[in-house]
C-alpha positions in Angstrom: 25.9 -7.5 17.4 28.5 -5.2 16.2 27.9 -2.1 14.1 24.3 -2.5 13.0 25.1 -5.6 11.0 22.0 -7.5 11.8 18.6 -7.8 10.1 15.4 -8.1 12.1 12.6 -10.0 10.4 9.1 -9.7 11.9 6.6 -12.4 11.0 3.1 -12.9 12.2 3.2 -16.7 11.8 5.7 -19.4 12.5 5.1 -20.8 9.0 6.2 -17.5 7.6 9.4 -17.5 9.6 10.2 -21.0 8.4 10.2 -19.7 4.8 12.9 -17.2 5.8 14.8 -19.6 8.0 18.0 -19.5 6.0 18.4 -15.8 6.2 21.0 -14.7 8.7 18.7 -12.6 10.8 16.9 -12.4 14.1 13.2 -13.3 14.0 10.3 -12.1 16.0 7.0 -13.8 15.8 4.3 -11.3 16.6 1.2 -13.4 16.1 -0.2 -10.4 14.2 -0.6 -8.8 17.7 0.6 -5.2 17.8 0.9 -5.3 21.6 3.0 -8.5 21.4 5.2 -6.9 18.8 5.7 -3.8 20.9 6.8 -5.9 23.9 9.2 -7.9 21.7 10.7 -4.7 20.3 11.3 -3.3 23.8 13.7 -6.3 24.4 16.2 -5.2 21.7 18.5 -2.2 21.0 17.4 -0.7 17.7 21.0 0.3 17.0 21.9 -3.4 16.7 19.9 -3.6 13.4 20.6 -2.0 10.0 17.3 -3.3 8.6 13.9 -4.3 9.8 11.8 -6.4 7.4 8.2 -7.4 7.8 7.6 -10.7 6.0 4.4 -12.4 5.5 2.2 -14.4 3.1 -0.3 -12.1 1.5 -3.9 -12.7 0.3 -3.5 -11.2 -3.2 -6.2 -8.6 -3.2 -5.3 -7.5 -6.8 -6.8 -10.0 -9.2 -3.7 -9.6 -11.4 -1.6 -11.3 -8.8 -1.0 -15.1 -8.8 -0.1 -17.5 -6.0 3.6 -17.3 -5.4 4.0 -13.7 -6.6 6.6 -11.8 -4.6 5.6 -8.3 -3.7 8.0 -5.6 -2.5 6.0 -3.0 -0.7 6.1 0.7 -1.7 3.8 1.3 1.3 1.8 -0.5 3.9 -1.8 0.6 4.3 -3.0 0.0 7.9 -5.4 1.7 10.3 -6.4 4.3 7.7 -2.8 5.4 7.2 -0.1 4.7 4.5 3.3 3.9 5.9 5.9 4.4 3.1 8.8 2.0 2.8 12.4 3.2 2.3 12.7 3.7 -1.5 16.4 2.9 -1.5 15.9 -0.4 0.3 12.9 -1.3 -1.9 14.8 -0.5 -5.1 17.8 -2.7 -3.9 15.4 -5.5 -3.3 13.7 -5.1 -6.7 17.2 -5.1 -8.3 18.0 -8.4 -6.5 14.6 -9.9 -7.2 13.7 -8.8 -10.7 10.6 -11.1 -10.8 9.1 -9.2 -7.8 6.2 -6.8 -8.2 6.2 -3.4 -6.5 3.1 -1.8 -4.9 1.2 -1.1 -1.8 0.1 -3.8 0.5 -2.7 -3.9 3.0 -1.8 -4.7 6.6 -4.6 -6.4 8.6 -4.8 -8.2 11.9 -6.8 -11.0 10.3 -6.9 -12.8 7.0 -9.5 -12.1 4.4 -10.8 -15.6 3.6 -13.2 -15.2 0.8 -13.0 -13.8 -2.7 -15.8 -11.4 -1.9 -13.9 -10.0 1.2 -10.7 -9.6 -0.9 -12.5 -7.9 -3.8 -14.1 -5.5 -1.3 -10.8 -4.7 0.3 -9.2 -4.2 -3.1 -11.9 -1.8 -4.1 -11.5 0.3 -0.9 -7.7 0.6 -1.4 
């Protein structure tokens, strides 16, 4: 890969990667396992990539969200920390995808399956 031209897309699930399959990118499936992702990342040269994107299907903690809503993250909340996204990349994505919503997302290692679990997580964020 010449001159940081590639995009690396990280997905937890194969079904998520299939959604993005037409994107000219390299895909890593982490299985939502941080140790697996770390091992995968050690196999590549970071200078080969101009952009790393984490893509996944979210559980819509905010009751204002609807199935199919596209969220561009302003930050990812995980392990009691907020990881800010690159504002220039986020703004470029929002310009290209005007129907998208912008806000924080919660990163978890497992899905929240019930409305009660989702409401509780939303209240804590």
